[in-house]
C-alpha positions as CSV (number, residue, x, y, z in Angstrom):
1,X,-108.4,-60.5,-59.4
2,X,-111.2,-63.2,-61.2
3,X,-110.4,-66.2,-59.8
4,X,-106.5,-65.7,-58.9
5,X,-105.5,-64.9,-55.6
6,X,-101.9,-63.2,-55.8
7,X,-99.0,-63.2,-53.5
8,X,-98.6,-59.6,-52.7
9,X,-95.1,-60.1,-51.1
10,X,-92.9,-59.6,-54.2
11,X,-90.8,-62.9,-52.6
12,X,-92.5,-64.9,-55.1
13,X,-92.9,-63.7,-58.7
14,X,-96.3,-65.6,-58.7
15,X,-95.3,-68.9,-57.2
16,X,-97.3,-68.6,-54.3
17,X,-100.2,-67.3,-56.4
18,X,-103.4,-69.5,-55.2
19,X,-106.4,-70.2,-57.4
20,X,-110.1,-70.0,-56.2
21,X,-112.3,-73.4,-56.1
22,X,-115.9,-74.5,-55.8
23,X,-116.8,-70.1,-56.1
24,X,-120.3,-70.9,-58.3
25,X,-120.1,-67.6,-59.4
26,X,-120.6,-65.8,-56.0
27,X,-118.8,-62.8,-54.9
28,X,-115.8,-63.3,-52.9
29,X,-114.1,-60.5,-52.6
30,X,-115.6,-58.1,-49.9
31,X,-114.5,-55.3,-47.5
32,X,-111.8,-56.9,-45.7
33,X,-109.3,-56.1,-42.7
34,X,-107.3,-54.4,-45.2
35,X,-108.8,-53.7,-48.7
36,X,-110.8,-57.0,-49.6
37,X,-110.8,-60.0,-48.2
38,X,-111.6,-63.5,-49.5
39,X,-115.1,-64.4,-48.6
40,X,-115.8,-68.5,-48.2
41,X,-119.7,-70.0,-47.7
42,X,-118.6,-72.8,-45.9
43,X,-120.1,-75.1,-48.2
44,X,-117.3,-75.7,-51.3
45,X,-115.6,-72.7,-51.7
46,X,-111.5,-72.6,-50.8
47,X,-108.2,-71.2,-52.4
48,X,-105.3,-73.5,-53.2
49,X,-102.1,-72.7,-54.1
50,X,-101.1,-75.7,-56.8
51,X,-97.0,-76.4,-56.8
52,X,-96.9,-75.0,-54.0
53,X,-96.5,-77.3,-50.5
54,X,-95.7,-74.3,-47.8
55,X,-92.6,-74.2,-45.4
56,X,-92.0,-77.8,-44.7
57,X,-89.7,-80.2,-43.1
58,X,-88.0,-79.5,-39.4
59,X,-87.9,-75.4,-41.1
60,X,-88.6,-72.3,-38.9
61,X,-91.7,-70.6,-40.0
62,X,-94.4,-68.1,-39.0
63,X,-97.8,-68.5,-40.0
64,X,-100.2,-65.7,-39.8
65,X,-104.0,-64.6,-40.9
66,X,-106.9,-62.3,-39.9
67,X,-110.0,-64.0,-40.1
68,X,-113.7,-63.1,-39.6
69,X,-116.7,-66.3,-38.8
70,X,-119.6,-66.1,-37.2
71,X,-119.1,-70.7,-37.9
72,X,-116.9,-72.8,-36.0
73,X,-115.5,-75.7,-36.4
74,X,-113.8,-74.4,-39.7
75,X,-110.1,-74.8,-41.1
76,X,-108.6,-71.6,-41.8
77,X,-105.3,-73.0,-43.7
78,X,-103.9,-76.3,-44.2
79,X,-101.2,-78.3,-45.5
80,X,-98.5,-81.3,-45.2
81,X,-100.7,-84.4,-44.7
82,X,-102.2,-86.4,-41.6
83,X,-99.5,-88.4,-40.0
84,X,-97.3,-87.2,-36.3
85,X,-95.8,-84.5,-36.9
86,X,-96.3,-83.9,-40.5
87,X,-99.4,-81.7,-41.0
88,X,-100.2,-78.1,-40.4
89,X,-103.8,-77.2,-40.0
90,X,-105.0,-73.7,-38.0
91,X,-108.6,-74.2,-37.3
92,X,-112.0,-72.6,-35.1
93,X,-112.8,-75.6,-33.0
94,X,-116.4,-76.1,-31.9
95,X,-116.0,-74.2,-28.9
96,X,-115.0,-71.3,-30.7
97,X,-111.0,-71.7,-30.1
98,X,-108.1,-71.2,-32.1
99,X,-106.2,-75.0,-32.5
100,X,-103.0,-75.4,-34.8
101,X,-102.6,-79.1,-35.1
102,X,-99.5,-80.5,-36.0
103,X,-100.2,-84.2,-36.6
104,X,-100.6,-86.0,-33.2
105,X,-99.8,-83.0,-31.0
106,X,-102.0,-79.4,-31.2
107,X,-102.1,-76.1,-29.3
108,X,-105.4,-74.5,-28.4
109,X,-105.8,-70.6,-27.4
110,X,-108.2,-67.8,-27.5
111,X,-112.0,-67.6,-27.0
112,X,-115.0,-67.1,-28.4
113,X,-113.6,-66.2,-32.2
114,X,-116.9,-67.6,-34.0
115,X,-118.5,-64.1,-32.7
116,X,-118.5,-62.0,-36.2
117,X,-115.6,-60.0,-35.5
118,X,-111.6,-59.9,-36.7
119,X,-109.2,-61.7,-34.9
120,X,-105.7,-62.6,-35.6
121,X,-104.2,-65.8,-35.8
122,X,-100.4,-66.7,-35.9
123,X,-98.3,-69.7,-35.3
124,X,-94.3,-69.6,-34.6
125,X,-91.9,-72.5,-35.0
126,X,-88.0,-72.7,-34.2
127,X,-85.8,-74.7,-36.3
128,X,-85.9,-78.6,-35.6
129,X,-88.7,-77.9,-33.5
130,X,-91.6,-79.4,-31.5
131,X,-94.8,-79.1,-30.1
132,X,-93.4,-77.8,-27.0
133,X,-91.4,-74.8,-28.7
134,X,-94.0,-73.9,-30.8
135,X,-96.1,-70.8,-30.1
136,X,-99.7,-70.1,-31.0
137,X,-100.9,-66.5,-30.7
138,X,-104.8,-65.6,-30.8
139,X,-105.0,-61.4,-31.1
140,X,-101.4,-61.0,-29.9
141,X,-101.9,-63.1,-27.0
142,X,-99.3,-66.4,-26.8
143,X,-100.0,-70.2,-25.8
144,X,-96.9,-71.9,-25.4
145,X,-96.9,-75.9,-26.5
146,X,-96.7,-78.9,-24.9
147,X,-95.2,-82.4,-25.8
148,X,-92.0,-83.3,-27.9
149,X,-93.3,-84.4,-31.0
150,X,-91.1,-83.3,-33.7
151,X,-92.4,-81.0,-36.3
152,X,-91.0,-82.4,-39.8
153,X,-93.9,-81.4,-42.1
154,X,-94.4,-83.7,-45.6
155,X,-94.5,-81.8,-48.5
156,X,-97.0,-84.1,-50.2
157,X,-100.0,-81.2,-49.7
158,X,-100.3,-78.0,-51.1
159,X,-101.5,-74.9,-49.4
160,X,-106.0,-74.7,-49.0
161,X,-106.7,-71.8,-47.5
162,X,-110.0,-71.8,-46.6
163,X,-110.1,-76.0,-46.0
164,X,-108.7,-79.3,-45.1
165,X,-109.6,-81.0,-48.0
166,X,-113.3,-82.0,-46.5
167,X,-114.2,-78.7,-44.2
168,X,-114.5,-75.6,-45.5
169,X,-114.3,-72.2,-43.9
170,X,-117.3,-70.0,-43.5
171,X,-116.3,-66.4,-43.1
172,X,-113.8,-64.1,-44.7
173,X,-109.9,-64.2,-44.9
174,X,-107.4,-61.8,-45.0
175,X,-103.5,-61.2,-45.2
176,X,-102.3,-64.6,-44.8
177,X,-98.3,-64.8,-44.3
178,X,-95.5,-67.2,-44.3
179,X,-92.4,-66.7,-42.8
180,X,-89.0,-68.3,-43.7
181,X,-88.6,-66.7,-39.7
182,X,-89.9,-67.6,-36.0
183,X,-90.9,-64.0,-35.4
184,X,-90.4,-63.3,-31.8
185,X,-93.2,-62.2,-29.0
186,X,-92.3,-58.5,-30.3
187,X,-92.5,-59.2,-33.8
188,X,-95.9,-60.8,-33.4
189,X,-97.2,-57.9,-31.5
190,X,-96.6,-56.0,-34.1
191,X,-97.8,-57.6,-37.0
192,X,-101.2,-57.7,-34.6
193,X,-100.6,-54.2,-33.6
194,X,-102.9,-53.9,-30.8
195,X,-105.9,-54.8,-33.3
196,X,-105.5,-52.5,-36.5
197,X,-102.3,-54.7,-38.0
198,X,-99.4,-53.7,-39.4
199,X,-100.5,-53.4,-43.3
200,X,-97.8,-51.3,-44.6
201,X,-96.2,-50.4,-41.8
202,X,-93.6,-53.4,-41.5
203,X,-91.5,-56.0,-43.6
204,X,-89.4,-58.1,-42.3
205,X,-86.6,-59.4,-44.6
206,X,-83.5,-60.8,-44.3
207,X,-80.3,-62.5,-46.0
208,X,-81.7,-66.2,-44.3
209,X,-85.9,-65.3,-44.0
210,X,-88.1,-63.9,-46.4
211,X,-92.0,-63.4,-46.4
212,X,-94.5,-64.4,-48.4
213,X,-98.3,-63.3,-48.4
214,X,-101.1,-64.9,-49.9
215,X,-104.1,-64.4,-50.9
216,X,-104.5,-60.3,-50.8
């Protein structure tokens, strides 16, 4: 409500909430993939999760979100800091593909994603993983990473939804998730749900994994 994007996973007790920035009094809640989505204007709107730096270091993780845009070359989510293997930046390229940039290494997948339709993106990284063991899923289809750049994300940068600190997403973002687990292809397929998603149908939690969903 208001300028707050609440963590709806039940795991964070408000620790992982985000605050809207630069919204100029415009309406930022619109019909989303599930219920409402966050609408960002591409100029200065984004959400900032102050004090929460995401899943960092060499920890295994999965990052996922739904997005809809007609504007390419914009960031969807970012945290960490510039450096070799120290960054996490999910974006749409100028050519309309999805990209995960780890700093010095990246994976690109999908095509024609800035077409005004809903798309799902997910990134998986194993424990002590590198750019060759990470995967990028676009609408349920995987692209394998390459190279051997070690992923060791710095905790210096808090999570930004819809910005990388200099550019801003123009469109809708919904159901942003961070898992302390490397979801396999079968689980990603269920999260994507052949385009209809899994909202209120799938929940992953074990003694060593935790689901965080930011921005609902």
